[in-house]
Steps between C-alpha positions, in 0.01 A plus 500: 500500500444875532677552165223322312241722334127446536339369184141555386399155631659538842283505808355822639695688765251780577122506541225763522129477570303633204206738523331499158461846345393651170663834583874429512772242475584337832874474440780673313596177322318176414473211742614147405164342575182532704389263774119469504369418848131456416332376184383764255587712201820708479506804270851629427679730258766359270828682432331715234227604746229287343254338742442126498294285737594150612167338581441245776851490645496235778603586855867430564608567142826674418414686179824553303429849367713813510279794579504833680123515557217277612179675400208527740255484209481135403690360798291280730782300660646622827809445713723580202874531563759629253821294485828669403 
């Protein structure tokens, strides 16, 4: 099965703990999704660099967003993990 390519809906194969920051992107390319470990708001940048906040994201949610940055301003959730 190694000849099969990974599609956009395939499961994640890499993971990284996220430290929210307003100063820089946390990765060179967007993640597939974010796992939210504790309930709160998640502020991210979209592909154009525009900030958007997802309010009241429940603990245990996998948020299907492609982003390079989780902003510290506006993010109240913790234990966030990027899925690739």
